[in-house]
FIBA-162081 format. One record per residue: residue number from 1; residue in three letters; x, z negated, y negated of N, C-alpha, C in turn. Coordinates in pm, whole numbers, plus 50000, padded with zeros to 5 digits. Each point is the difference from the previous one (the first is absolute). Last residue first. Example, Ala and Ser with C-alpha at 12.3 -4.5 7.8 and 13.67 -1.06 7.14 Angstrom:
// FIBA-162081
+-----+------+--------+-------+---------+---------+-------+----------+--------+-------+---------+
: pos : code : n.east :  n.up : n.north : ca.east : ca.up : ca.north : c.east :  c.up : c.north :
+-----+------+--------+-------+---------+---------+-------+----------+--------+-------+---------+
:   2 :  SER :  51285 : 49292 :   50225 :   50082 : 49994 :    49881 :  49923 : 49927 :   49891 :
:   1 :  ALA :  50029 : 50007 :   50572 :   49911 : 50000 :    49881 :  50090 : 50000 :   49880 :
+-----+------+--------+-------+---------+---------+-------+----------+--------+-------+---------+
//
This chain:
// FIBA-162081
+-----+------+--------+-------+---------+---------+-------+----------+--------+-------+---------+
: pos : code : n.east :  n.up : n.north : ca.east : ca.up : ca.north : c.east :  c.up : c.north :
+-----+------+--------+-------+---------+---------+-------+----------+--------+-------+---------+
: 109 :  UNK :  31118 : 28424 :   05418 :   50073 : 50058 :    49900 :  50116 : 50127 :   50007 :
: 108 :  UNK :  49513 : 49692 :   50170 :   50189 : 50030 :    50025 :  50054 : 50128 :   49954 :
: 107 :  UNK :  49583 : 49556 :   49915 :   50014 : 50117 :    49968 :  50176 : 50078 :   50051 :
: 106 :  UNK :  49613 : 49585 :   50198 :   50119 : 50045 :    49921 :  50036 : 50147 :   50010 :
: 105 :  UNK :  49507 : 49859 :   50033 :   50090 : 50012 :    50131 :  50121 : 49950 :   49851 :
: 104 :  UNK :  49447 : 49868 :   49972 :   50122 : 50027 :    49930 :  50128 : 50008 :   50147 :
: 103 :  UNK :  49577 : 49855 :   50032 :   49969 : 50126 :    49964 :  50092 : 50024 :   49960 :
: 102 :  UNK :  49893 : 49590 :   50045 :   50028 : 50055 :    50127 :  49969 : 50117 :   49994 :
: 101 :  UNK :  50051 : 49734 :   49600 :   50095 : 50012 :    50081 :  49953 : 50104 :   50155 :
: 100 :  UNK :  49694 : 50020 :   49544 :   50004 : 49952 :    50180 :  50112 : 49994 :   50004 :
:  99 :  UNK :  49957 : 50051 :   49486 :   49996 : 50056 :    50088 :  50006 : 49915 :   50161 :
:  98 :  UNK :  49947 : 49995 :   49391 :   50056 : 49905 :    50131 :  49965 : 50080 :   50137 :
:  97 :  UNK :  50219 : 50114 :   49492 :   49922 : 49950 :    50043 :  49975 : 49937 :   50164 :
:  96 :  UNK :  50212 : 50315 :   49492 :   50044 : 49938 :    50044 :  49875 : 49905 :   50099 :
:  95 :  UNK :  50184 : 50463 :   49809 :   49948 : 49885 :    49945 :  49974 : 49908 :   50129 :
:  94 :  UNK :  50408 : 50298 :   49803 :   49879 : 50044 :    50088 :  49913 : 49896 :   49931 :
:  93 :  UNK :  50430 : 50024 :   49942 :   49988 : 50039 :    49874 :  49844 : 50001 :   50063 :
:  92 :  UNK :  50445 : 49970 :   50207 :   49922 : 49856 :    49996 :  49922 : 50066 :   49884 :
:  91 :  UNK :  50329 : 50251 :   50183 :   50005 : 49982 :    49832 :  49935 : 49873 :   49990 :
:  90 :  UNK :  50169 : 50300 :   50333 :   50039 : 49886 :    50014 :  49991 : 49908 :   49882 :
:  89 :  UNK :  49818 : 50476 :   50346 :   49948 : 49935 :    49882 :  50103 : 49825 :   50008 :
:  88 :  UNK :  50018 : 50365 :   50336 :   50091 : 49952 :    49904 :  49997 : 49964 :   49885 :
:  87 :  UNK :  49639 : 50087 :   50361 :   50105 : 49927 :    50078 :  50100 : 50009 :   49892 :
:  86 :  UNK :  49535 : 50029 :   49759 :   50060 : 50100 :    50049 :  50135 : 49869 :   50096 :
:  85 :  UNK :  49706 : 49854 :   49666 :   49991 : 50103 :    49972 :  50074 : 50149 :   50108 :
:  84 :  UNK :  49869 : 49413 :   50075 :   50090 : 50113 :    49934 :  49968 : 50136 :   49975 :
:  83 :  UNK :  49761 : 49460 :   49978 :   49984 : 50092 :    50010 :  50117 : 50148 :   49979 :
:  82 :  UNK :  49993 : 49483 :   50108 :   50040 : 50110 :    49883 :  49956 : 50108 :   50077 :
:  81 :  UNK :  49816 : 49482 :   50194 :   50106 : 50156 :    50021 :  50001 : 50018 :   49809 :
:  80 :  UNK :  49859 : 49535 :   50371 :   50026 : 50078 :    49848 :  50093 : 50065 :   49983 :
:  79 :  UNK :  49694 : 49846 :   50482 :   50120 : 50005 :    49921 :  49976 : 50061 :   49847 :
:  78 :  UNK :  49737 : 49691 :   50444 :   49976 : 50159 :    49866 :  50179 : 49980 :   49989 :
:  77 :  UNK :  49848 : 49671 :   50329 :   50005 : 50175 :    50051 :  49970 : 50095 :   49850 :
:  76 :  UNK :  50059 : 49533 :   49945 :   49838 : 50031 :    50112 :  49984 : 50112 :   49973 :
:  75 :  UNK :  50411 : 50041 :   49783 :   49894 : 49836 :    49998 :  49881 : 50018 :   50031 :
:  74 :  UNK :  50520 : 50259 :   50080 :   49904 : 50027 :    49976 :  49937 : 49785 :   50008 :
:  73 :  UNK :  50510 : 50170 :   49914 :   49879 : 49984 :    50100 :  49862 : 50019 :   49952 :
:  72 :  UNK :  50402 : 50060 :   49703 :   50003 : 49977 :    50188 :  49970 : 50009 :   50095 :
:  71 :  UNK :  49901 : 50178 :   49464 :   49985 : 49839 :    50086 :  50032 : 50095 :   50132 :
:  70 :  UNK :  49938 : 50338 :   49749 :   49985 : 49915 :    49841 :  50079 : 49893 :   50060 :
:  69 :  UNK :  49992 : 50508 :   50191 :   49936 : 49859 :    50005 :  50105 : 49961 :   49904 :
:  68 :  UNK :  49846 : 50470 :   50019 :   50088 : 49881 :    49958 :  49939 : 49911 :   50043 :
:  67 :  UNK :  49809 : 50536 :   50190 :   49990 : 49884 :    49935 :  50111 : 49899 :   49935 :
:  66 :  UNK :  49824 : 50534 :   50152 :   50107 : 49876 :    50021 :  49939 : 49961 :   49904 :
:  65 :  UNK :  49728 : 50308 :   50348 :   50009 : 49946 :    49805 :  50119 : 49892 :   50005 :
:  64 :  UNK :  49773 : 50162 :   50436 :   50138 : 50081 :    49965 :  50038 : 50017 :   49870 :
:  63 :  UNK :  49499 : 50036 :   50128 :   50128 : 49913 :    50042 :  50048 : 50019 :   49995 :
:  62 :  UNK :  49699 : 49900 :   49649 :   49978 : 50091 :    50065 :  50117 : 49953 :   50123 :
:  61 :  UNK :  49761 : 49710 :   49599 :   50102 : 50089 :    50054 :  50015 : 50059 :   50154 :
:  60 :  UNK :  49608 : 49863 :   49541 :   50010 : 50000 :    50155 :  50147 : 50078 :   50001 :
:  59 :  UNK :  49859 : 49616 :   49606 :   49978 : 50107 :    50038 :  50062 : 50075 :   50128 :
:  58 :  UNK :  49875 : 49569 :   49744 :   50004 : 50130 :    49905 :  50001 : 50122 :   50020 :
:  57 :  UNK :  49709 : 49597 :   50187 :   50102 : 50053 :    50076 :  50031 : 50081 :   49835 :
:  56 :  UNK :  49863 : 49503 :   50002 :   49981 : 50156 :    49985 :  50118 : 50032 :   50055 :
:  55 :  UNK :  49869 : 49567 :   50210 :   50028 : 50027 :    49864 :  50011 : 50167 :   49978 :
:  54 :  UNK :  49825 : 49750 :   50367 :   49986 : 49980 :    49954 :  50026 : 50012 :   49865 :
:  53 :  UNK :  50226 : 50028 :   50415 :   49917 : 50121 :    50000 :  49872 : 49956 :   49885 :
:  52 :  UNK :  50509 : 49851 :   49936 :   49920 : 49977 :    50069 :  49868 : 50102 :   49988 :
:  51 :  UNK :  50475 : 49892 :   49776 :   49998 : 49951 :    50135 :  49868 : 49948 :   50041 :
:  50 :  UNK :  50048 : 50317 :   49497 :   50001 : 49896 :    50067 :  49991 : 49949 :   50169 :
:  49 :  UNK :  49946 : 50415 :   49764 :   50045 : 49891 :    49877 :  49993 : 49833 :   50060 :
:  48 :  UNK :  50018 : 50532 :   50289 :   49919 : 49886 :    49910 :  50057 : 49954 :   49899 :
:  47 :  UNK :  50047 : 50369 :   50393 :   50055 : 49968 :    49870 :  49928 : 49897 :   49912 :
:  46 :  UNK :  49902 : 50187 :   50560 :   49950 : 50005 :    49835 :  50107 : 49951 :   49936 :
:  45 :  UNK :  50056 : 50371 :   50340 :   50010 : 49840 :    50046 :  49967 : 49989 :   49837 :
:  44 :  UNK :  49813 : 50381 :   50366 :   50029 : 50006 :    49858 :  50059 : 49797 :   49985 :
:  43 :  UNK :  49758 : 50295 :   50353 :   50128 : 50062 :    49961 :  50024 : 49971 :   49876 :
:  42 :  UNK :  49582 : 49880 :   50310 :   50071 : 50038 :    49795 :  50078 : 50089 :   50007 :
:  41 :  UNK :  49878 : 50051 :   50496 :   49966 : 49907 :    49863 :  49996 : 50032 :   49890 :
:  40 :  UNK :  50196 : 50175 :   50358 :   49862 : 50091 :    50032 :  49930 : 49856 :   49900 :
:  39 :  UNK :  50477 : 50024 :   49949 :   49989 : 50131 :    50005 :  49806 : 50023 :   50037 :
:  38 :  UNK :  50297 : 49505 :   49882 :   49959 : 50057 :    50120 :  49870 : 50149 :   49902 :
:  37 :  UNK :  50536 : 49742 :   49956 :   49862 : 50001 :    49935 :  49901 : 50093 :   50100 :
:  36 :  UNK :  50491 : 49833 :   49959 :   49918 : 49987 :    50119 :  49796 : 50022 :   49913 :
:  35 :  UNK :  50401 : 49964 :   49620 :   49989 : 50051 :    50136 :  49903 : 49933 :   50109 :
:  34 :  UNK :  50289 : 50064 :   49452 :   49794 : 49913 :    50060 :  50048 : 50135 :   50185 :
:  33 :  UNK :  50503 : 49819 :   49737 :   49831 : 50116 :    50022 :  49912 : 49977 :   50056 :
:  32 :  UNK :  50434 : 49755 :   49727 :   49988 : 49963 :    50130 :  49880 : 50143 :   49976 :
:  31 :  UNK :  50420 : 49710 :   49800 :   49947 : 50112 :    49982 :  49900 : 50046 :   50145 :
:  30 :  UNK :  50221 : 49595 :   49716 :   50016 : 50058 :    50168 :  49935 : 50069 :   49978 :
:  29 :  UNK :  50219 : 49568 :   49717 :   49911 : 50061 :    50009 :  50052 : 50105 :   50112 :
:  28 :  UNK :  50239 : 49598 :   49789 :   49959 : 50166 :    49939 :  49958 : 50053 :   50081 :
:  27 :  UNK :  50045 : 49486 :   49968 :   49927 : 50103 :    50057 :  50013 : 50103 :   49920 :
:  26 :  UNK :  50413 : 49558 :   49954 :   49798 : 50105 :    49950 :  49968 : 50050 :   50073 :
:  25 :  UNK :  50296 : 49604 :   50096 :   50000 : 50086 :    50022 :  49849 : 50074 :   49949 :
:  24 :  UNK :  50300 : 49543 :   49859 :   49843 : 50106 :    50054 :  50055 : 50074 :   50010 :
:  23 :  UNK :  50377 : 49661 :   50037 :   49917 : 50055 :    49874 :  49884 : 50086 :   50102 :
:  22 :  UNK :  50222 : 49512 :   50032 :   50021 : 50088 :    50060 :  49849 : 50146 :   49891 :
:  21 :  UNK :  50134 : 49508 :   49981 :   50118 : 50103 :    49895 :  50021 : 50169 :   50044 :
:  20 :  UNK :  49597 : 49629 :   50163 :   50033 : 50023 :    49828 :  50115 : 50042 :   49950 :
:  19 :  UNK :  49973 : 49973 :   50491 :   49832 : 50013 :    49971 :  49988 : 50025 :   49816 :
:  18 :  UNK :  50445 : 49735 :   50194 :   49996 : 50135 :    50077 :  49886 : 50097 :   49918 :
:  17 :  UNK :  49968 : 49555 :   49937 :   50116 : 50049 :    49883 :  50021 : 50138 :   50024 :
:  16 :  UNK :  49667 : 49733 :   50364 :   49966 : 50034 :    49797 :  50104 : 50070 :   49902 :
:  15 :  UNK :  50162 : 49897 :   50452 :   49877 : 50077 :    50010 :  49961 : 50037 :   49891 :
:  14 :  UNK :  50268 : 49642 :   49971 :   50099 : 50182 :    50045 :  49891 : 50074 :   49958 :
:  13 :  UNK :  49873 : 49601 :   50084 :   50055 : 49988 :    49850 :  50068 : 50133 :   49994 :
:  12 :  UNK :  49814 : 49850 :   50419 :   49891 : 50025 :    49894 :  50070 : 50027 :   49873 :
:  11 :  UNK :  50331 : 49862 :   50315 :   49942 : 50193 :    50040 :  49824 : 50045 :   49923 :
:  10 :  UNK :  50214 : 49528 :   49964 :   50096 : 50143 :    49960 :  49967 : 50136 :   49969 :
:   9 :  UNK :  49724 : 49611 :   50183 :   50012 : 49999 :    49898 :  50127 : 50068 :   49912 :
:   8 :  UNK :  49995 : 50000 :   50499 :   49902 : 50017 :    49944 :  49958 : 50041 :   49861 :
:   7 :  UNK :  50371 : 49759 :   50152 :   49985 : 50133 :    50045 :  49935 : 50086 :   49969 :
:   6 :  UNK :  50025 : 49553 :   49948 :   50031 : 50017 :    49897 :  50021 : 50117 :   50037 :
:   5 :  UNK :  49737 : 49796 :   50316 :   49916 : 50019 :    49847 :  50128 : 50058 :   49887 :
:   4 :  UNK :  50243 : 50002 :   50494 :   49845 : 50012 :    49954 :  49916 : 50058 :   49838 :
:   3 :  UNK :  50335 : 49672 :   50068 :   50097 : 50112 :    49985 :  49884 : 50128 :   50031 :
:   2 :  UNK :  49812 : 49545 :   50085 :   50098 : 50029 :    49895 :  50000 : 50138 :   49945 :
:   1 :  UNK :  49940 : 49826 :   50450 :   49938 : 50042 :    49923 :  49953 : 50074 :   49863 :
+-----+------+--------+-------+---------+---------+-------+----------+--------+-------+---------+
//
């Protein structure tokens, strides 16, 4: 029994040490396209000031618009993005805002 307690303590200390010393991986973003819009409906994706339908719409994004994601996962379905000025725009100088992630697809280069 003493051996199990010693082993458990060793594993706990080792796990803490590894988690403290392991480098955090930074998210480098991902190029995405506006997709899956209903052409018989609005046919645009709202580009908003925050991740909620209660936030002001900055712009309407059409199908095929390129955006660059800021975070690896959606927050309550919303993704923070930078608007790109075309498929080869790597300037990160476009406006930032929020879109509903359901309407983003990975861009194929």
